[in-house]
Every structure is written in C-alpha cells, then in structure tokens.
LUMTIDO-999486 format. One line per 8 residues: number of its first residue (from 1); for each residue x, y negated, z of N, C-alpha, C. Coordinates in steps of 0.2 Angstrom, whole numbers. Atoms other than C-alpha are relative to their C-alpha. Layout:
N
NUM) X/Y/Z/X/Y/Z/X/Y/Z; ...
//
This chain:
495
1) -5/0/6/271/-816/641/-3/2/-6; 3/-2/6/266/-815/623/5/-1/-6; -4/0/6/275/-811/607/-5/2/-6; 3/-2/6/269/-810/589/1/7/-2; -1/-7/1/267/-792/584/5/1/-6; -6/-2/5/283/-785/575/5/-6/-1; -4/6/1/292/-802/578/8/3/1; -7/-2/0/311/-800/576/3/-6/4
9) -3/5/-4/323/-809/588/3/-5/-5; -3/5/4/328/-826/581/7/-2/2; -6/1/-1/345/-832/579/1/-8/2; -1/7/-2/342/-851/581/-7/-2/3; 6/2/-3/328/-856/593/0/-6/3; 1/6/-4/321/-872/601/-4/2/6; 3/-1/-6/315/-871/618/-4/-6/3; 3/5/-3/301/-881/625/-2/2/7
17) 2/-2/-7/298/-882/644/-4/-6/3; 5/4/-3/283/-890/652/-1/1/7; 1/0/-8/283/-894/671/-7/-3/1; 7/2/-1/264/-894/673/-2/0/8; 2/0/-6/253/-895/688/-1/7/3; 1/-7/-2/248/-876/689/6/4/-1; -5/-4/2/263/-869/681/6/-3/-4; -5/2/5/280/-871/672/0/5/-5
25) 1/-4/6/279/-865/654/6/-1/-4; -5/0/5/292/-860/642/-2/3/-7; 2/-3/7/290/-858/623/6/0/-4; -6/-1/5/303/-851/611/-3/0/-7; 3/0/7/300/-856/593/6/0/-5; -5/1/6/310/-854/577/-3/-4/-5; 2/5/5/308/-869/565/-2/4/-6; 3/-3/6/297/-864/550/-1/7/0
33) 2/-7/0/293/-847/556/-5/2/5; 6/-2/-4/280/-837/565/3/3/7; -3/-3/-6/292/-831/579/-2/-5/6; 2/4/-6/285/-836/596/1/5/6; 1/-3/-6/287/-831/614/-1/-5/5; 2/4/-6/279/-839/629/0/3/6; 0/-3/-7/281/-837/647/-2/-5/5; 1/5/-5/276/-846/663/0/3/7
41) 0/-2/-7/278/-846/682/-5/-5/3; 5/4/-4/264/-852/693/3/-4/5; -3/4/-6/266/-866/705/-6/-1/5; 4/1/-5/258/-870/721/-1/-8/2; 2/7/-2/249/-887/726/-2/0/7; 2/1/-7/247/-892/744/-4/-6/1; 4/6/0/232/-902/747/-3/-1/8; 2/2/-7/228/-911/764/-4/-6/-1
49) 4/6/1/213/-923/763/1/-2/-7; -1/3/7/216/-934/748/7/1/-3; -6/-1/2/234/-929/747/1/6/-4; -1/-6/5/241/-917/733/8/0/-1; -8/0/0/260/-912/735/2/7/-3; -4/-6/2/272/-900/727/7/0/3; -7/0/-2/289/-894/732/4/-1/-7; -4/1/6/301/-901/718/5/6/-1
57) -5/-6/1/313/-886/721/-4/6/-3; 3/-6/4/299/-874/715/0/-1/-7; -1/1/7/301/-882/698/7/3/-2; -6/-3/2/319/-877/698/0/8/0; 1/-7/-1/315/-860/705/-3/4/-6; 3/-3/5/303/-857/691/4/0/-6; -4/-1/6/315/-861/677/5/5/1; -5/-5/-1/328/-850/685/-3/7/-2
65) 4/-6/1/315/-836/684/-1/1/-8; 2/0/7/310/-840/666/7/2/-4; -6/-1/4/328/-840/660/3/7/1; -3/-7/-1/333/-824/669/-4/5/-4; 3/-5/3/319/-814/662/-1/-1/-8; 0/1/7/321/-821/644/8/-2/-2; -6/2/1/340/-822/644/3/1/-7; -2/-1/7/342/-814/627/-2/-5/-5
73) 2/6/4/332/-828/619/3/-6/2; -3/7/-3/340/-842/630/7/0/-4; -7/0/3/357/-837/622/-1/-2/-7; 0/2/7/350/-841/605/-3/-7/-1; 3/6/0/343/-858/610/5/-5/-2; -4/5/3/350/-873/600/-2/-7/3; 2/7/-3/340/-887/609/-6/1/5; 5/-1/-5/329/-889/624/-4/-7/0
81) 4/6/-1/314/-901/625/-4/0/6; 4/1/-7/305/-907/641/-6/-4/-1; 6/4/-1/288/-913/645/-2/2/7; 3/-2/-7/278/-913/662/-5/-5/2; 6/4/-3/264/-920/672/3/-7/2; -1/6/-2/263/-938/676/-7/-3/2; -5/3/-4/261/-950/686/1/4/6; -2/-4/-6/270/-940/699/7/-4/3
89) -6/3/-3/283/-947/712/5/5/3; -5/-4/-4/299/-937/716/6/-5/2; -6/4/-3/312/-946/727/6/5/1; -6/-4/-1/330/-939/726/5/-4/2; -7/3/-2/347/-943/733/4/0/-6; -4/0/6/362/-945/722/3/7/-2; -2/-7/2/365/-926/722/-6/3/-3; 6/-3/3/347/-923/716/-4/4/5
97) 5/-3/-5/340/-917/733/-6/-4/1; 6/4/-2/322/-921/736/0/-3/7; 0/4/-7/320/-934/750/-7/0/2; 7/0/-3/301/-931/751/-3/5/-5; 4/-4/5/288/-919/743/-2/-4/-6; 3/3/6/282/-923/725/-7/-2/1; 7/3/0/267/-934/726/-3/1/-7; 2/-1/7/258/-927/710/-6/-5/-2
105) 5/4/3/245/-936/699/-7/0/4; 6/-1/-3/231/-929/709/-1/-3/7; 0/3/-6/236/-938/725/-3/-6/0; 4/7/0/224/-952/730/0/-3/7; -1/3/-6/230/-957/747/1/-7/0; -2/7/0/236/-974/741/-6/-4/-3; 6/4/2/218/-981/738/1/-7/3; 0/7/-3/221/-996/750/6/-3/-4
113) -6/3/3/238/-999/742/-2/-2/-7; 2/2/6/230/-999/725/-4/-6/0; 4/6/0/218/-1012/730/4/-6/2; -5/6/-2/232/-1023/738/4/-2/-7; -3/2/6/241/-1022/721/-4/-4/-5; 5/3/5/226/-1027/711/-1/-7/2; 1/7/-3/223/-1042/723/6/-4/-1; -7/4/1/242/-1047/722/1/-2/-7
121) -2/1/6/245/-1045/704/-5/-1/-6; 6/1/5/228/-1045/695/2/4/-7; -2/-3/7/230/-1041/676/7/3/0; -7/-2/0/245/-1030/675/4/-1/-7; -3/0/6/249/-1034/657/7/-4/0; -5/4/0/261/-1048/661/6/3/4; -5/-2/-4/271/-1039/674/2/8/-2; -1/-6/2/270/-1021/667/1/1/-7
129) -1/0/7/269/-1025/649/-5/4/-4; 6/-3/3/253/-1015/646/-5/1/5; 5/-2/-4/237/-1010/653/1/6/5; -1/-5/-5/239/-1000/669/-4/-1/6; 4/1/-6/225/-998/681/3/1/6; -3/-1/-6/230/-1001/698/-3/5/4; 3/-6/-3/225/-984/703/4/3/6; -3/-4/-5/229/-973/718/5/5/-2
137) -4/-6/3/236/-960/707/7/-3/-4; -6/2/4/249/-972/698/6/-1/5; -6/1/-4/267/-974/704/1/-6/4; -1/5/-5/267/-991/711/-4/0/6; 4/-1/-6/253/-987/723/3/5/5; -3/-5/-4/261/-971/728/7/-2/4; -6/3/-3/278/-980/731/-2/-5/6; 2/4/-6/269/-993/742/-2/4/6
145) 2/-5/-6/261/-979/752/6/3/4; -6/-3/-3/277/-971/755/4/-5/4; -3/5/-4/285/-987/761/-3/-2/6; 4/1/-6/271/-990/773/0/6/5; 0/-5/-4/271/-973/780/6/4/1; -6/-4/0/288/-965/777/6/-4/-2; -6/4/2/301/-979/777/7/3/0; -6/-3/0/315/-967/780/1/3/-7
153) -1/-2/7/312/-960/763/4/-5/-5; -3/5/4/317/-976/755/8/0/1; -7/0/-1/334/-976/764/4/5/-3; -3/-6/3/338/-959/758/-1/1/-7; 2/-1/7/332/-961/740/5/-4/-5; -4/3/5/343/-965/725/-4/-1/-6; 4/1/6/331/-962/711/-7/2/1; 7/-3/1/313/-960/707/-1/3/-7
161) 1/-4/6/309/-947/694/-6/3/-1; 6/-4/1/295/-938/686/3/8/0; -2/-7/-1/295/-918/687/5/2/-6; -5/-2/6/303/-916/669/7/-3/1; -6/4/-1/316/-929/674/4/3/6; -3/-3/-5/320/-920/690/3/6/-3; -3/-6/3/323/-904/680/5/-2/-4; -6/3/5/333/-914/667/6/-2/4
169) -6/2/-4/344/-921/681/4/7/2; -3/-6/-2/348/-903/687/3/4/-6; -3/-3/6/351/-897/669/6/-3/-3; -5/4/3/362/-911/663/4/-4/5; -3/4/-5/367/-920/679/-1/-8/-1; 1/7/2/360/-937/672/-8/-2/2; 7/3/-2/345/-947/680/-2/-5/-6; 2/3/6/336/-952/664/-8/1/-1
177) 7/-1/1/317/-955/660/-1/-4/-6; 3/5/5/307/-962/646/-4/-5/3; 3/6/-3/299/-979/648/-7/2/2; 7/0/-1/281/-973/647/-1/5/7; 1/-4/-6/283/-959/661/2/-5/6; -2/4/-6/291/-973/672/-4/-7/0; 4/6/0/278/-986/668/-2/-2/8; 1/3/-7/275/-997/684/6/-1/4
185) -6/1/-2/293/-995/688/4/-5/-4; -3/4/5/299/-1003/672/-6/-4/-4; 4/3/5/291/-1015/660/0/3/-6; -1/-5/6/287/-1004/645/1/-4/-6; -2/4/6/290/-1019/633/7/-1/0; -7/2/0/307/-1025/639/4/6/3; -4/-6/-3/312/-1008/647/4/-2/6; -3/3/-6/318/-1018/662/-4/2/7
193) 3/-1/-7/315/-1014/681/-5/-6/1; 5/6/-2/300/-1024/688/2/-2/7; -3/2/-7/310/-1033/702/-6/-2/5; 5/3/-4/295/-1042/708/-5/5/3; 5/-5/-2/283/-1027/709/4/5/5; -4/-5/-5/297/-1015/717/1/-3/7; -1/3/-6/301/-1028/730/-6/0/4; 6/0/-4/283/-1030/735/-2/6/3
201) 2/-6/-3/280/-1012/737/6/3/5; -5/-2/-5/296/-1010/748/6/3/-3; -6/-4/3/309/-1003/735/4/-5/-4; -5/4/4/324/-1009/725/0/2/-7; 0/-2/7/326/-1009/707/5/5/-2; -5/-5/1/341/-997/708/-3/7/0; 3/-6/0/329/-983/710/-3/2/-7; 2/-2/7/324/-984/692/5/3/-4
209) -5/-3/4/333/-972/681/1/-3/-6; -1/2/7/341/-975/664/-6/2/-4; 6/-1/4/328/-976/651/2/1/-8; -1/-1/7/328/-969/633/-6/3/-3; 6/-3/3/315/-962/620/0/7/1; 1/-7/-2/308/-945/623/3/5/-5; -3/-4/5/315/-938/607/8/-1/0; -7/1/0/333/-944/611/3/5/5
217) -4/-5/-5/346/-933/621/1/-4/6; -2/2/-6/348/-935/639/7/3/2; -6/-3/-2/364/-925/638/0/8/-2; 0/-7/1/369/-907/637/0/4/6; 0/-4/-5/367/-892/648/7/0/3; -6/0/-3/381/-893/661/3/7/2; -3/-6/-2/393/-880/668/-4/2/7; 4/-1/-6/382/-882/684/-6/4/-2
225) 7/-3/2/366/-878/675/1/7/-3; -2/-6/2/375/-863/667/0/5/6; -1/-4/-6/379/-856/684/-7/1/4; 6/0/-5/363/-861/693/-6/3/-4; 6/-2/3/350/-858/679/1/6/-5; -2/-5/5/359/-847/666/0/-2/-7; 0/3/6/358/-859/652/8/0/-3; -7/1/3/374/-858/640/1/-8/1
233) -2/7/0/384/-874/642/-1/-3/-7; -1/4/6/383/-888/629/-7/0/-4; 7/0/4/364/-886/623/-2/-7/1; 3/6/-1/357/-903/620/-7/0/3; 6/0/-4/342/-908/631/-4/-7/-2; 3/6/1/329/-921/626/-2/-3/7; 3/4/-6/323/-935/638/-7/2/1; 6/-2/-1/306/-929/635/-6/-5/1
241) 6/4/-1/288/-936/636/-4/3/6; 6/-3/-4/273/-934/648/-3/5/-3; 4/-6/3/262/-919/645/-5/-3/-4; 5/2/4/249/-930/638/3/-2/-7; -3/2/6/261/-938/625/3/6/-4; -2/-6/3/269/-921/621/-6/3/-4; 5/-3/3/252/-914/617/-3/-4/-6; 1/4/6/248/-929/606/4/1/-5
249) -5/-1/5/264/-926/597/-2/6/-4; 1/-7/4/259/-908/593/-7/0/-4; 6/1/4/242/-914/587/0/-4/-6; -1/5/6/249/-926/574/-2/-7/2; 2/7/-2/243/-941/584/5/-5/-1; -5/5/1/260/-949/582/2/-1/-8; -1/0/7/260/-946/563/-4/-5/-4; 4/5/3/245/-956/558/-6/-2/5
257) 6/2/-5/230/-965/566/-5/5/1; 4/-6/-2/220/-952/575/-4/-2/6; 3/0/-6/206/-951/587/0/7/3; -1/-7/-3/208/-936/599/-3/1/7; 1/-2/-7/203/-926/614/4/6/1; -4/-6/-3/214/-914/624/-3/1/7; 3/-2/-7/206/-904/638/4/5/3; -2/-5/-5/211/-895/653/-4/0/6
265) 4/1/-6/206/-897/671/-4/-7/-1; 3/6/2/203/-915/665/1/-1/-7; 0/1/7/203/-923/648/4/-6/-2; -4/6/2/215/-935/639/-3/-2/-7; 4/2/5/205/-945/626/2/-7/-3; -2/6/3/210/-959/614/1/-1/-7; 0/1/7/215/-966/598/8/-3/-1; -6/3/1/232/-970/590/-1/-5/-6
273) 1/5/5/235/-985/579/7/-3/-2; -6/3/2/249/-995/570/2/-6/5; -1/6/-4/247/-1010/582/-4/1/7; 3/-1/-7/243/-1011/601/-5/-6/1; 5/5/-2/227/-1020/607/4/-5/5; -3/5/-5/231/-1036/617/-1/2/7; 1/-2/-7/223/-1029/632/-4/6/0; 3/-7/0/218/-1011/635/-5/0/5
281) 5/0/-5/206/-1016/649/1/6/5; 0/-6/-4/202/-999/658/3/6/-3; -3/-5/4/212/-989/646/8/-1/0; -7/0/1/231/-985/645/1/-2/-7; -2/1/7/240/-992/630/8/1/0; -7/-1/1/256/-984/625/3/-4/-6; -2/5/6/265/-998/615/5/3/-4; -5/-3/5/276/-995/600/7/-1/3
289) -6/0/-3/291/-999/611/1/7/4; -1/-7/-3/288/-981/619/-2/5/-5; 3/-5/4/280/-972/604/0/-2/-7; 0/2/7/280/-971/585/-6/-4/-2; 6/4/1/262/-977/585/-2/-2/7; 3/2/-7/253/-986/599/-6/5/1; 5/-5/-2/241/-975/608/-4/-3/6; 4/3/-5/226/-982/618/-5/6/2
297) 3/-6/-3/219/-968/629/-2/-1/7; 1/-1/-7/212/-963/645/-1/7/3; 2/-7/-3/211/-948/657/-7/0/3; 6/-1/-4/194/-942/663/2/4/6; -1/-3/-6/193/-935/680/-2/8/0; 3/-7/0/183/-919/676/-1/2/-8; 2/-4/6/182/-907/661/-1/7/2; 1/-7/-2/186/-889/665/-2/0/8
305) 2/0/-7/184/-894/684/-8/0/1; 8/0/-1/165/-897/681/-3/6/-2; 3/-6/2/163/-881/672/1/5/6; -1/-4/-6/171/-872/687/-5/-1/5; 5/1/-5/159/-881/699/-7/3/-2; 7/-2/2/143/-877/689/0/8/0; 0/-7/0/148/-859/687/0/3/7; 1/-3/-7/150/-857/706/-7/-1/2
313) 7/1/-2/133/-865/708/-4/5/-2; 4/-4/3/125/-854/696/2/8/2; -2/-7/-2/134/-838/703/2/4/-6; -2/-3/6/141/-834/686/7/-2/-2; -7/2/2/158/-834/678/0/-6/-5; -1/6/5/165/-849/668/-1/3/-7; 1/-3/6/165/-838/653/-7/1/-2; 7/-1/1/147/-834/655/-4/-7/-1
321) 4/7/0/142/-852/658/1/-3/-7; -1/3/6/151/-858/642/-4/4/-6; 4/-4/5/143/-844/632/-7/-2/0; 7/2/-1/126/-848/639/-2/-7/-3; 2/7/2/127/-867/637/1/-1/-8; -1/1/7/134/-866/619/-5/3/-4; 5/-3/3/120/-854/614/-7/-3/1; 7/3/-1/106/-864/621/-3/-4/-6
329) 3/3/5/94/-869/608/-7/-4/2; 6/3/-3/81/-878/619/-1/-7/-4; 1/7/3/73/-895/613/4/-5/3; -3/5/-3/82/-904/626/4/3/6; -4/-2/-6/94/-902/641/0/-6/5; -1/6/-5/96/-913/657/6/-4/-2; -6/4/1/108/-927/656/5/1/6; -5/-2/-6/124/-923/667/5/-6/0
337) -6/4/-1/136/-936/673/5/4/4; -5/-5/-3/152/-926/677/5/-4/4; -4/4/-5/158/-937/691/1/4/7; 0/-4/-6/161/-923/704/5/-2/5; -4/3/-5/175/-932/712/3/-7/-2; -1/6/3/174/-949/705/2/0/-8; -1/0/7/179/-954/687/6/-5/-1; -6/4/2/195/-961/679/-2/-4/-6
345) 2/4/6/194/-969/662/-7/2/-2; -2/7/0/185/-980/658/-3/-3/6; 3/4/-6/177/-983/675/5/-1/6; -5/1/-5/191/-980/687/-4/-1/7; 4/1/-6/179/-977/702/0/7/3; 0/-6/-4/183/-964/715/-6/1/5; 5/0/-4/167/-968/724/-7/3/-3; 6/-2/3/154/-962/711/0/8/0
353) 1/-7/0/147/-944/710/-5/2/-5; 4/-3/5/139/-933/698/-8/0/1; 7/-1/0/121/-932/693/-3/4/-6; 4/-4/5/108/-921/684/-6/-4/-1; 5/4/1/95/-932/676/-5/3/-5; 5/-3/4/78/-928/668/-1/7/0; 2/-7/-1/75/-911/674/-7/2/0; 7/-1/0/59/-903/670/-1/8/0
361) 2/-7/-1/50/-886/672/2/5/-6; -2/-5/5/56/-879/655/7/1/0; -7/-1/-1/74/-880/660/2/6/4; -2/-6/-3/83/-864/665/8/0/1; -7/-1/-1/101/-858/668/4/-2/-6; -4/2/6/107/-860/650/-1/-8/-1; 1/7/1/99/-878/650/5/-4/5; -5/4/-4/110/-883/665/7/1/-2
369) -6/-1/3/125/-875/657/2/-4/-6; 0/4/6/122/-884/641/1/-7/2; -1/7/-2/120/-900/651/7/-2/2; -6/1/-3/136/-899/660/5/-1/-6; -4/0/6/145/-895/643/-1/-7/-4; 1/6/3/137/-910/635/2/-6/4; -2/6/-4/140/-922/649/7/-1/0; -8/1/1/159/-918/648/1/-3/-6
377) -1/3/7/158/-922/630/-2/-7/-1; 2/7/0/148/-938/632/5/-4/3; -5/4/-3/161/-944/644/6/-1/-4; -5/0/5/174/-940/631/-1/-5/-5; 2/5/5/164/-950/618/1/-7/2; 0/7/-3/163/-965/629/8/-3/0; -6/2/0/182/-966/630/3/-1/-7; -1/1/7/184/-963/611/-2/-7/-3
385) 3/6/3/172/-977/607/4/-6/3; -4/6/-3/181/-989/619/7/-1/-3; -7/1/3/198/-985/612/0/-2/-7; 1/3/7/192/-988/594/-2/-7/0; 2/7/0/184/-1004/599/6/-4/2; -6/4/-2/200/-1010/607/5/0/-6; -5/0/6/211/-1005/592/-3/-2/-7; 3/3/6/198/-1011/579/1/6/-5
393) -1/-5/5/199/-994/571/-6/5/1; 5/-5/-1/186/-980/568/2/6/-5; -1/-6/3/189/-962/563/-6/5/-1; 6/-5/1/176/-950/555/2/7/2; -2/-6/-2/186/-936/562/3/0/7; -3/0/-7/191/-931/580/4/6/0; -5/-6/-1/206/-920/583/-1/3/7; 1/-3/-6/204/-907/597/6/4/2
401) -6/-4/-2/218/-899/607/-1/2/7; 0/-3/-7/221/-890/623/-6/5/0; 5/-5/-1/206/-879/629/-6/-2/-6; 5/2/5/195/-890/617/1/3/-7; -2/-3/6/205/-883/602/-1/7/-1; -1/-7/0/205/-865/607/-6/4/1; 6/-4/-2/187/-861/612/-5/-2/-5; 4/1/5/176/-860/597/-7/-1/2
409) 7/1/-3/160/-860/608/-1/-7/1; 1/7/-1/163/-878/611/-1/-4/-6; 1/4/6/162/-883/593/-7/-3/-1; 7/2/1/143/-884/592/-1/-6/5; 1/5/-5/143/-894/608/3/-7/-2; -3/6/2/155/-907/602/-2/-3/-6; 3/2/6/147/-908/585/-6/-4/2; 6/3/-2/131/-913/593/0/-5/5
417) -1/6/-5/138/-925/606/4/-5/-3; -4/4/3/152/-933/596/-3/-3/-7; 3/2/7/142/-933/579/5/-2/-5; -5/2/5/158/-933/569/3/7/-2; -4/-6/2/169/-920/560/5/1/5; -5/-2/-5/181/-910/570/6/3/-3; -6/-4/3/199/-904/567/3/3/6; -2/-3/-6/203/-891/580/6/4/-1
425) -7/-3/0/221/-885/584/-1/6/5; 0/-6/-4/220/-867/590/7/2/2; -7/-1/-3/236/-867/601/-1/0/7; 0/0/-8/237/-861/619/5/-4/3; -6/4/-3/253/-871/622/1/-6/-4; -1/7/4/250/-888/614/5/-4/3; -5/4/-3/260/-897/627/7/2/0; -6/-3/1/274/-885/627/3/0/-7
433) -2/0/7/274/-885/608/3/-7/-1; -3/7/1/276/-904/609/7/-1/3; -7/0/-3/291/-902/620/5/3/-4; -5/-3/4/299/-890/608/1/-5/-6; -1/5/5/295/-903/594/5/-5/1; -4/5/-2/304/-916/604/8/3/-1; -6/-3/0/319/-904/605/3/0/-8; -2/-1/7/319/-901/586/1/-7/-3
441) -1/7/2/317/-920/583/7/-3/2; -7/2/-3/332/-923/594/6/2/-4; -6/-2/4/344/-913/583/-1/-1/-7; 1/2/7/336/-917/566/0/-7/-1; 1/8/0/334/-936/570/-6/-1/-5; 5/1/5/318/-934/560/-7/2/4; 6/-1/-4/301/-936/569/-5/4/-4; 4/-4/5/291/-929/554/2/7/0
449) -3/-7/1/302/-914/552/-1/3/7; 2/-3/-6/300/-911/571/-7/2/1; 7/-1/0/281/-911/569/-1/6/-5; 2/-4/5/279/-902/553/3/7/0; -3/-7/0/292/-888/556/-3/5/5; 2/-4/-6/284/-882/572/-8/-1/1; 8/1/-1/265/-887/570/-4/6/-2; 4/-5/2/251/-875/568/-6/-2/-4
457) 5/2/4/237/-875/556/-7/-2/4; 6/2/-4/220/-883/561/-6/2/-4; 7/-2/3/202/-878/558/-5/-6/0; 4/6/1/190/-891/552/-8/2/0; 7/-2/0/171/-892/555/-4/-7/-1; 4/7/1/159/-906/548/-6/0/4; 6/1/-4/145/-913/558/-6/0/-5; 6/1/4/127/-911/551/-3/-6/1
465) 4/6/-1/115/-925/549/-4/1/7; 3/-1/-7/105/-917/564/4/-1/6; -5/1/-5/121/-917/574/0/-7/2; -1/8/-1/123/-936/571/-6/-3/3; 6/3/-3/105/-940/575/-1/2/8; 1/-2/-7/105/-929/591/6/-4/4; -5/4/-3/122/-937/596/-2/-7/2; 1/7/-1/117/-955/594/-6/-1/5
473) 6/0/-5/100/-952/603/1/1/7; -1/-2/-7/106/-943/618/6/-3/3; -6/4/-3/122/-953/620/-3/-6/4; 3/6/-3/111/-968/624/-3/2/7; 2/-2/-7/103/-958/638/5/1/5; -6/-1/-4/120/-954/645/2/-7/3; -2/7/-2/125/-972/645/-5/-3/5; 5/2/-5/108/-977/653/0/3/7
481) -1/-3/-7/110/-965/667/6/-2/4; -7/3/-3/128/-971/670/-2/-7/3; 1/7/-2/122/-989/671/-4/0/6; 5/0/-6/108/-984/683/4/2/6; -4/-2/-5/120/-975/694/5/-6/3; -5/5/-2/133/-989/695/-4/-6/3; 5/6/-3/118/-1002/698/-2/2/7; 2/-3/-7/112/-991/713/6/-1/5
489) -6/1/-4/130/-991/720/1/-7/2; -2/7/-1/132/-1009/718/-6/-3/5; 5/3/-5/115/-1013/727/1/3/7; -1/-3/-6/119/-1001/741/6/-3/4; -6/3/-2/136/-1009/743/-1/-7/3; 1/7/-2/128/-1026/745/-5/-1/5; 5/1/-5/115/-1022/758/4/-1/7
//
C-alpha cells in the first residue's frame, strides 16, 4: 500500500479496480490532484499440465479485503471503474454462483478445439466481425473444450462472464460486459450473439450477457454489495474494459493514433488509428464499434517471463540481469528468440521454442542478459511493424507503459532495437489507472476529460543515429533467425 507523502484525505475519489492474473488491485484517485492510494491482494493460479485456473470467489474475497482496510476512502468514492484479465471464461448460474473454475487466458488445453474451429470457420472476420486467431486461449475454444469434457457445466450455466464482469455482477446485480471482452461470443460489429458459432461449440446464445461500452454505467452498487463488500449503496459502476484496453486508455492510445508497448509477464503491442484494417491477419483488431479509435495489436507470449527464465539460468536476480544487460557495451550480443513456451502474435505457434544464435567466445554473462532483453524488444518491434503495415500508418515515436515505462534501464535497449523516439509513462498502475479513467469518463460523459484529469506526465527520449543503424542491422538478424527456426520445424514436420 502506497500514499504520496503528506497527502490529505480527498472528499471525492474515483476508484479503479483491476482483476488481474496475479492480484486484484485498487487505485484511489482524486481528479486533477496528486492524491493516490494503491492496494492489492494477491491471487492464486492452479496449473495442471496445460490448464490454468482460478477460483472466481477469490476475486470477490479480494475486493472484500480491499474495501475493509480502506473503508474511510471507500466512503468518499463517487464512481467505480473496472478492468480485468481476458480472455477468461467464468460460468455462473442466475444467482452469480460459479458453475466451474475460471479458465484464465493462460489455459491452453483447448488446442484441438482451436484447430477444429479454424477448420470449420476459416477466416473469423465474417462471423466474429474482426480478426480473432482461433487460439486455445480464446473464449470459443475454451467453451468448446468445456462442452466436450464437462457437459454438466452447460446445463447449470446462465451467463459467460469475464472476471471484471463477474465482480460487476456481484456489485450491481447485472450481467453486463463490453463487446471486446466478449469477442467470440458476440460479433463485435453488430454486437449480436454469434448463434452459429455458439451452437457449434455446444452452447446457446442466452449465455451472452448484455453488452455496453466500457465507459458506460452497468448500474450502481446495490444494497447487497453494501452488505457483502462494504460499498455505500448507489455508487455508479462502469462496464469496464479488458486490462489491455484500460492500459491503452491510460497511455493516450484512445486519444490519438499511437504505436505502443505495454509490458508485464507478456507484452501488449500495437497501433491505434482512425480506421480499422480490412483484415488483421494474425493480430487482433479492436474496431471503432468497441473503441474510440481502432486498435490493431497483439499479445506476445514472453516479456518478463523470459527475464525470469534467464535470471534463473544464470543464477542471478532479475534486477541483476536487467542491470547487467542494459549496461553491456560489447560490440555485439547473441540473437535471442524469446519463444520459451511458444509465441502468440504475430506467429500464434505453441510448438516453437526459444534460441540463442551466433554465440562466440567473447560473449559473457552480460552478453546473454543483453541478448534476452534485446530479443524481447525485437519481438515487440515485429508486432509494431505488422500493426503499422496493416493500418497504413507509421509513428516516429513509441509509447511505453507497464514495466516498460517504469524501468529506466530498458530505455537504452529499446532505443537500439526499436530505433525510434520513446515516450515513457512512469506509472506502476497503468491498467488500474485506466479503470479509474473509465469511472471518471462515465460520470463526466467526456472521454478526453476522463483521460487528462487522471493522466500522469510522460518522459521522452530521442533515438540517436547509431541507435537507428544498430536497430535496423540487427533486427534483420532476428527475422532471419526466426525464419530459419520456422523452416526447420516445417521440414521436421514433413518428414
């Protein structure tokens, strides 16, 4: 829990709540002031094989604890904004009781179902309304897997919700989601349930909740939530966005065309633009029916996760690895492909694995640390360039958020891999801040006011000519190594 030194209790606060993978976070902000308090409760993930589950009731318990230990601030809250991890499947009955564990975005047991969906429906644009890779992590494949393995769940389920919507149901009593969080259940252009797809995977269209924009109200805190959580009755609550969209909002991505990188365990990378590309191919496209600007983006599989892996291999801490890698001044570093457990955008291959290429006798511990950091950033650059190609835009500046915005040591690495100017948002709670911005937008009816009233200042850095030359030269090596890896896998598969 953190306060600004000397902060006084605010009389009118907005509260952002983010239901993440590792924790539920709360952020109390007073518009146009420096008052801040943040708090979080850690969450448990159960992993068995390729499965990754959470108990939805843990989300509610976490919010109960957050409210209890911040009750004085909660009593001053005038609006609540929600965000959360996606794509996750939470099945509930008509009273809000979970009928199965939450299958979170990291669950990949539905690989066979994803292949069946790809064969049956092909390009998803006509049926889903946008590019949606038929991945095991996506909701349609998860629902298909549940119907094949746990048919009793279908009989007991009334709605399919995301974590933020599950929390929202228990706070307001209403089953509502935003269309992007429910992609694959609804067509994101028409906002109608996808009858044909739902029927194919064994479900009915009645499981799709009511849909509304993330900055609209899903209702007010109910008498039940006052008793159960400790919220005062009558506080408006936003529908909310996914954690990715909330972070984009807090970085100004929804205000103007922007290329961006948001990092955590994985990375969210892309470009916003006035118009959607006709086909996002291997990237997601949030259309303007779901967002103020269209956003073409993709999640990578590894960012912080690759740092953790290499730190463990080298028997040093993650902090030591980042410090060592960022300070390395060698003439070259090995090329690292950060596919430690497959890759998502833009490859969507769960069968590929990482590589260290071009190792020589001059390389040492700091060389390997630097290689991992650069490899992560090369993968981010690949998604940025693909998103800009699809949107027919180019930005001379890349906006950084999440861990990428908060760790100055990464600045030199991304300058020499991206070869562009950087705009870094130093904010430890970018996603939760985005949720708070949604709350303020909801009550002011003004998206720009919601952003500018609660945004933080950014730090800029220009790339040097040497950065640009290094970036362009070595990015070609990264792509060449990637192509070689994919070619070898293809040959082995055809033997």
